[in-house]
C-alpha positions as a printed Julia matrix, in Angstrom:
122×3 Matrix{Float64}:
  11.65   -1.91    4.36
   9.71    0.49    6.56
   8.01   -2.31    8.54
   9.99   -5.03   10.28
   8.57   -8.36   11.42
   9.08   -7.15   15.0
   6.99   -4.02   14.33
   4.31   -6.19   12.71
   3.98   -8.4    15.8
   4.3    -5.51   18.29
   1.41   -3.79   16.5
  -0.87   -6.74   17.26
  -0.93   -8.38   13.84
  -0.77  -12.15   13.34
   1.17  -14.46   11.11
  -1.19  -17.42   11.37
   1.05  -19.87    9.51
   4.14  -19.0    11.6
   6.48  -18.89    8.58
   8.83  -15.91    9.06
  10.07  -16.02    5.44
   6.48  -15.83    4.21
   5.81  -12.91    6.56
   8.87  -11.07    5.22
   7.65  -11.74    1.66
   4.16  -10.45    2.55
   5.59   -7.3     4.15
   7.78   -6.62    1.12
   4.9    -7.19   -1.28
   2.59   -5.04    0.88
   5.09   -2.17    0.85
   5.3    -2.3    -2.95
   1.52   -2.27   -3.31
   1.03    0.5    -0.73
   3.77    2.53   -2.43
   1.95    2.11   -5.76
  -1.48    3.17   -4.52
  -0.09    6.01   -2.39
   1.85    7.5    -5.32
   5.32    6.78   -3.9
   4.76    7.64   -0.25
   6.74    4.58    0.92
   9.75    5.74   -1.1
   9.44    9.23    0.4
   8.71    7.87    3.89
  11.41    9.94    5.65
   9.86   13.16    4.3
   6.43   12.44    5.81
   5.09   13.78    9.1
   5.38   11.28   11.99
   1.6    10.67   12.1
   1.55    9.94    8.35
   4.51    7.57    8.78
   2.62    5.61   11.44
  -0.52    5.39    9.27
   1.58    4.2     6.35
   3.26    1.53    8.46
  -0.13    0.43    9.8
  -1.5     0.15    6.25
   1.49   -2.02    5.27
   0.81   -4.31    8.25
  -2.89   -4.56    7.38
  -2.01   -5.37    3.77
   0.6    -7.97    4.74
  -1.89   -9.69    7.04
  -4.41   -9.61    4.15
  -1.86  -11.29    1.85
  -1.11  -13.94    4.47
  -4.83  -14.65    4.84
  -6.11  -14.34    1.26
  -3.0   -14.78   -0.89
  -1.45  -12.76   -3.69
  -2.74  -11.89   -7.13
  -0.44  -10.27   -9.68
  -3.39   -9.56  -11.94
  -4.77   -6.99   -9.5
  -1.66   -4.91   -8.93
  -2.51   -2.04  -11.26
  -4.72    0.97  -10.7
  -7.27    1.67  -13.4
  -7.73    5.19  -14.55
  -8.44    6.99  -17.81
  -7.53   10.69  -17.99
  -7.32   13.03  -20.97
  -6.35   16.7   -20.69
  -5.71   18.34  -24.02
  -3.1    16.25  -25.84
  -2.12   14.39  -22.66
  -3.82   11.06  -21.94
  -3.21    8.32  -19.39
  -4.81    4.9   -19.08
  -4.38    1.9   -16.78
  -6.46   -1.13  -15.68
  -9.07   -2.21  -13.05
 -11.43    0.81  -13.1
  -9.68    2.58  -10.21
 -10.07   -0.35   -7.83
  -7.33   -2.46   -6.34
  -9.03   -5.83   -5.99
  -6.2    -7.12   -3.83
  -5.89   -4.03   -1.6
  -7.22   -4.73    1.86
 -10.29   -2.55    2.49
  -8.92   -1.49    5.88
  -5.59   -0.49    4.3
  -7.42    1.58    1.69
  -9.45    3.27    4.43
  -6.37    4.04    6.55
  -4.55    5.54    3.57
  -7.58    7.55    2.48
  -8.26    9.03    5.94
  -4.57    9.91    6.35
  -4.55   11.7     3.0
  -1.98    9.26    1.63
  -3.94    8.45   -1.52
  -3.64   12.03   -2.75
  -1.04   12.61   -5.43
  -1.25   16.39   -5.67
   0.31   18.22   -8.57
   3.65   19.74   -9.28
   4.23   22.68  -11.59
   7.63   23.64  -12.94
């Protein structure tokens, strides 16, 4: 995990119910969701610039606090997109919106450029 419970509290976030196990669960779930919407940036955390690492950790904290406040919803953990280029096509659900992604987390990731996938040519 890139965000510890200590980092979460030191960054000024709250665990209103006081359950450390639930906080750890929320942080883990938040990291998975942030990794999904940021196209694997959590998994490549060590390769990111220090400022991007801090923004990513902040977004995970925001998302974990959101989960602790509003709960979890498995139904919303997929990005919706429909793309067709020549013979290649890709489709997923939710019309490009993560209903369970905290708006502040989405904003932090967007401003930090962490929602950009880029392209790779071989």
